[in-house]
N, C-alpha and C positions, 0 to 999 in steps of 0.2 A: 501306627498311629492312634490316635485317641477319641478319630471320629470315625464313622461308612463314608462319605461321604458323597463318594460316586454311586452308592444305590437305596442311600435314602435314611438309611436301617445305621445304627450306632450292633457294632457286631457285635454275638452274645456271649464273649470273654471279652470290652473291654471296652467301658463305662464312657463316655464324647465328660472332658474336663469340664469342655462350659454347664452342659448338664444336669453336672455333678457342683457346682457351681467352686471350683475351686477357680479357675484358670479366670486373671481381670479382663477386661469386656476389651480396653484396646490390645492384648494377644489374637483378638478376635478379629476376621474384614468381620467388612460393614456389610455386606449386599446381602452374600452366602454365607457369613457366619461358623467358614474356615477355621483353625489355626494357626496362626505364622508357624510353629512348629510342624500341625501336617504339612503344610504345605512343601515347602522344607525333609520331612523325612521322605514326601513323594520323589520330587526331584534328585533331593542329594544323603539319600543316606548314610553314605560309604563315605563323604564328608564332609569332618566335622565342619571347618573355620568355612565354606561356603558354604553348610544351612542353617551353618551361624550369625554369617556376612548374608546371609537373603531376610533371618529372623529378623535383625537389629534394621536392615531396610524397609523390609513390610512396617515393621512397628515402626519407624523414629516419627515422631513428634509427637504422639498419642500419648505419653507418659503423662500424667501429671506433675511439673515441674522440674524435664523432663528434656532440656532442647530441642531439634532435631536435628544438631548438631553435633552435639555427644554420643547418639544415637550412628550417624557416619561417619561420626571419626572407628567410631569402635567396627562400623564395617568397614570401613577401611583398614582396624588394627589388622580384623582377619583376613580380613584379602591377602593384604601383605605379609605373613607367616604363609599363609599358601607358597608364594609365591618365594618362597627362603624353605621350603620344604620340596619342591616344584628342584628347584637349581642347589640344591644339594644331595637329590635323588642321584642330578642328569653328572654332578660330580662324582657319587661312587659308583655308574655305572659308564664316566669314562675313566676314571683313573681301574676299576677292573681291568674295560679290557685293552684299556691301555698295557697294566700285570701278565695278561691272559699272550698279550705278543710280545712280552719282557721275556718270557719266559721261550719262549717256544724258539726265539733266536737260539 
């Protein structure tokens, strides 16, 4: 994570990208200045597609010349991809269970 928003301080070995002015303003929240990336890392660190979808939704329509519908569609695309992964994992688990039961007969 780039900011120490829980304590109000930047961790000693990790400078905030906002403080370094590398992050455009539409990437951070209006009131607490928390970056969408930091929110995603806090809630969905182990799931790329969900984290990216959340980031697109948090930033939706904030970038000049980028319509809100485009960001929402990008979020939907990542959510659909995650559903595909979940379905595939379930298929693999079911296939393995069927193979195991078949071999035991």
